[in-house]
N, C-alpha and C positions, 0 to 999 in steps of 0.2 A: 450158794449165790451171795455170800456176805460181802463180796468185793464191791457190789453196786452201792449199798448204803455207806460203805467205808470210804470209797473214792468220792462219793457225793458229799459225805460229811466233811472231808478235807477241803473239797472245792468250796463248799458252803461256808466253812470257817474262814477261808481266805477272803471270800467276798464280804462276809460279815465284818471282818476286821477292817477292810477298806471302807465299808459303809460307816462304821463307827468313827474311823479317823476323819472322814469328811464331815460327819455330824458334829464332832467336837470342834471342827474348824469354823462352824457357823456360830457367830456370837449370839444370835437370838434363838438358838435351837431349843432352848429350854422353856421358852415362853408358852408355846402351845403346840400340840401335835400337828395342827393344821398349818400354822404359819411356818413351822420348821420344815414340813414336807415340801412347801413351795420353794424354800431356800435350798433344800437338798437336791431339787431338780437342776439347779443352776450349774453345778460342776459338770454334769454329764452333757448338758446342752452346749455349754461354752466349749468343752473339749471337742465335741463333735463338729462344732462350727469353726474351729481353728483352721486357718489357711496356711499351707506350707509356704516357706520362703520362696521368693522369685527365682533364686539360684537353683533351688531344687526342681522347680517346675521347668526351667530352661534345660537343665541337665536331663530330665526325664524325656523331654521332647527330642533332644538330640539322640538319646539312646533309642527312642521309638522309631526314629527315621532310619535306623540301620537294622531293624528287626525283621526277620522273615515271618511268614504267617504262622507256622507251628509254634515258634517261640512266643509270638504275640498271644496266641490262644492259650498257651500254657500259663503265661503271666496273668492273663485275664481270669483264667480258672482259679489260680492261686488266690488272687485278690478277692474274687467273688466268695470263695469258701471262707477265707479269713474274715471277711465281713460277717458271715453267718456265725462264726465263732464269737465275734464281738457282740452280736445280737443276743446270744446266749448270756453273756456276761452282763450286758445292760439290763436284760429282762430280770435276771436273778437279783441283781443289785437293787433295781428299782422296786421289785416286790418286797425286799427287806426294808427299804425306806418307807414304802407307801402303805403296805397292807397291814390290816389287823391292829389298828390303833384304837384306843378307848375313846369314846365320845361322851361329852357331858351335856345333859339336857339344857336347853336354852329357849326360854319362852319368847324371846324376841325374834326368833326365826319366823319367816312368813309361813302361812298356811300352804298345804299341799293338796292338790286335787289328783287323786290316784285313778287313772283310767285303766280298766281291766277288760280288754277284748277277749271274749270267750266263745269257743266253738267246741261243743261236745264235752265229754267228761271222762275221767278215769278214776282209779282207786285213790289217787293222791290229791285229787282236786279239792276235796273238803279240807284236808290238812293245809294245802297251799293257800286257799282263800282265807281260811281262819287266821293264818299268820298275819294277814293284813288287818283283820278286825281287831287283833290284839296288839297291834304295833304301838310302841311307846313314844307317841308324838302328841304334842299338845293341841294341834289344830289340823285336821285333815278330813277329807270326804272320799268315799269310795263310789266310783261311777262304773257300773258294769254294763257292758255292751254285748248284745246278742243279735244275731241275724234274724232269729225267729223266737216267738214265745214258746214254741214246741221243743226248743233245745233242752236236752236232758239236764244240762247244767243249771237251768233256771231254778229247779227245785232245790239244788244244793245251796245256791246263793240265798234263796228265800228262807231256808232253815237257819242259815247263819244270821240273817237279818233279824229273825225272831229270837235267836239266842243272844244277840247283842243289840238290844233296842236303842241303846244310847249312842251307837255309832251312826254317823250321818252317811247313809248308803242309798243309792238310787239305781234303778234299772232302766235301760234304754233298748229299744228294739228297732230292727229294720235298717237303721242308719240312714245315710243320705248318699245319693249317687253324685260324687264329685270327681270321679276318675275311674280308672281300671283296677286300682289296688283295693281289694275287698276289705283289708284291714283298716285302711284310711276311711273308707266309706262307713265301716262299722263304728268307728270311734267318733265320727263327726258330731252327733247329737251331744255326746258327753263333753267333747271339747268346747262346744258352744255354751254348755251349761256350767262349765267349771267356774268356781267362785274364787279360787285362790291364785296367787301370783306364780306358784310353782306347779308344773304339770309333771306327774310321774306316769309314764307309760310302762306297764308291767304285764308280761305275758302270763297266761293262766298256769303255766308250768313252773312258776317261780315261787319258792318258799322264802319268805322274808324274815330275817332275824328281827327280834323285838326292837333293836335300835337301828335297824337298817335305814328307815326313812330319815331318822335323825341324822345318821351318818351322811347320807346324800345331801340333805339340806344344809348341814354344817359345811360340807365341802363347797357347795354352791355359793354360799355367802362369805366364804373365806377370802374371796377376791372379787372386785367389782365386775371385771370383764368376763368372768366365767358365766356362761349361759347354758352349758350342757355338762351334766355329770352322769357318767355311766358306771355300772358295777362290772368288774371284770367277770366275764362268763365262767362259771365253774359249776360244780354239781354237789348236791347233798349226798351224804353217804347212804348207799343202798346195797342190799345183799343180793347181787347177781353178777354173773360174768358180763352180761350185756351192759349193765349200769357201770361196771368198773371200766369197760372199754370207753364209754362216753366220758367218764370222769378223767381218765388218763389223757384223752385227746385234749380236753379243755385245760388240763393242768400242765400240759407240755407244749405241743405244737401250737395250738391256738393261743394259749396263755403267753407264750414267748413273744409272738408277733404283737399281741395286743398290748402287753406291758411295754415292750421296746418302742412300739409305735407311739404310745401316749407319752412316753418319756421324751421322745424326739419331736413331739408336736405334730405328728401326722394324724390325719383324719382317719380313724378306724373304729368309729362308734358302732355298737350293736344295740338293737332296740328292745331286747328282751327285758331290760330293766334300765331305763334311762329317764333322767329328770331334766327338764328344760324350764327356763324362764319364759312364761307365757308372753310377756311383753316383747322379748327378743324374737320369739317364734312368730308373733303377729307381724313383726317387721318383715319377715320372710314370706308373708302371705298366709300364715297359719298352716295347719296340717293339710288343709284342702289343696294348697299349692303343690303338694307332693303326691297327689293322687295318681299321677301318671307314671310313678316309679314303683317298682316292686320292692327294692331295698331302700325304703323310705328312711330308715335309721341312718344310713350312710349319708344320704343327701341332706338330712337335717343338719348333721355335723358339718358337711361341706359348705352349705349355705350360711350357717352361722359363722364359720371361719372366714368366709369371703367378706362378711360384714364386720370383721374385726373382733369377734367374740372368741373367747378361749373355751376349751373343754378340759375336763379333769376326770379322774377316776376316784371313786369313793374308797374307803379303806377296807370295806367288807365285800367280798366277791358275791356275785349273783348265784344263788343256789338253785339250780334246775332240779326239779323233783318230779319227773314223769314216771309213772309205773308201767307204761306201755312201751318203753324203749327196747329195741333189739339191735344186734350188731348190723343186720341187713338194713333195717330202717334208718339207723344212724348213718351208715355209709351213704344211703340215698340222700340224707340231709346234707352231708358234707359235699356230695356231688352237686347238689343244688346250689350250694354256696360257691363252689368253683365256677359253675356256669354264670352266676351273678357277677363274680369278680372279672371273668373274662369279658362279659358284656359291658361292664362299667369301665374297666381299665384294660383295653385290648392288649396293651403291651405286656401285661402280666403273663401272657401265654409263654413268653420267653423265660420267665423265672419260676413260675409255679411248679413245674415238674422237677426242678433242679434243687429246690430248697430243703428237701428232706434228707435224712441221714445218709442213706446208701447212694443215691445219685451224687450228692455233694462229696461223699467220701471217695467215689471213683474219680471225680474231677480232681480233687486234691491229690490223690495217689498218683495219677498219671501225669499231672502237672509237675509234681516234685520229682517224679522219675525222669521226665524229659529235661527239666531244668538243672537238677542236681544229682541225678543218678540214684535216688533213693529207691529201695525196693518197694514195690506196690503193696504187697500183702502186709508188712509191718505198719506201713503208713495207714492203710485202711483199718487195721485193728486198733491202732491208737486213736484214730478219728472216731471210731465207733464207741470206744470206751469213754472218750471225752463227751460225746453226744449223750450217751446213756446217763453218765454221772450228772451232767448239767440238767437233763430232763428230770432226773430223780430229785435233785436238789430243788428245782423250781416247783415241782409238784408238792414237795414237802413244805415249801414256803407258802404256796397257795392254800394248802390244807391247814397251815399253822400248826403243824404237828404230824404225827404218823397217820397215813391213810389206812383204810380198812382192809388192805390185802397185803400179802407177803411180797418180799423182793422178787421171789421166783415168779409169782403171778404177774407182778409188774413187768418183768422181763418178757414173759410170754405175750402179754397183751401189747407191750411196746413193739415187739417184733411183728405181730399181726397188723398193728396200725401202720408201721413203716412199710411193710411189704404190700399192703393194700393201697397205699397212696398213689402209686403210678397207675394202677388199674382204675381207680376212681377218676383220675385226671383224663385217662383215655376215654372212659365212658362219658365224661362231661363233653369232650370234643365231638364224639360220635352222636350224642343225643342232646343237642343244644336246647331243646324244648324243656321248659321248667314246669313240673307238676307239683302243685302245692295244695294240700288238702283235696278238695274236689274241683280244683281249677287248673287250667292249662294256660301257660303264658309263653308268648314269643317276645323276645327283647331285641330292641335295636341297639346298635353301638352307642354307648353312653348310659345304658341301663333303663331307657324309657320303654314302657310296655307298648307293644304294637297292638292296635285294635284287631279283634278277631276277624278272620277272613269270612266273607259271606259265601 
């Protein structure tokens, strides 16, 4: 199976060369890693926003007026999948530009209030929480939120507070009822008590690098209008097939959309590790204003964008580190996200099932067969090789090196992930109710939580 890393390496080298060429073209690229990454975003965004000449548009319209339905559908299919190819290239290139830069300590950066909503415990919780107690940042506080004093995780946090008495840490219980989102309710007392200008909301399953908070704060203060910084969701290396499945998903399918979306200024924030300026968030009504939405992280980003603020990703990915992950539970998690996306953006139902490798490969194969007479099978094979090699290259870039399993295992897990995607989508359509922890939610179009039926 050596062809996967070989093809991926070639593709990665081409993208890397292009990245280096653009970097050299930036006159101030050597000043700092953070100012340079902002400049490096510009070529992609300017390219994507270029408008075709009027003569081209007029010619296209004349041609379209003489097209029959099958030809039109074939052209639409070709353009759609070609755009997916471009998304691969944008995501890989942007990952090489943006991820895994070194950060320098800076005592002038503002303090950070780290809010940790916690429900229950697992074998990795101690390790994950301790990574925040040992973070290398000059001014921060840890605010732990629990629904109940009887939560098993309370003892874990208490032990760490005793172990690190110099760290400013507080516990909050029961929360406040400001809406139907239990996470928002849980975090409310900590949000009100936060003392610093920057708020970092971090899930209990996140392991933070020692310089992770510094990285996010440096990114936040690199430009005045940035009010939201997220870490690209990824996973810490763990030894199990289930963990490898989760890691591959975030390193390929999810990472591709997240990186490309951020490069093109789309709102696609996730809340597992996100930092916000409290002043900007207060302009939006504080987190209490989002208590009626289940995907509060997306709506944080959308509301901030509506007010003219910018978002960015930090250079280090978010390292998820749960010890209780399984393939079935993770597929349920993906299914829940699909349901959320369909509820928040109903039009996505037209694109969601077609954006993965095999559905898009069939679209491209039959489109080229109809338009140009190309054989279906060779086209599908070339499409699949391209998709695998780009996914392999992207995951290597996300990992910043080789990941902890062989190319053969990568291929097997990749096939399982791609083949399961249509089934997950069908399940999401058939069972729109969202089950999260011990709660059941019904969503209205737009993503708002419906009150429970009496």
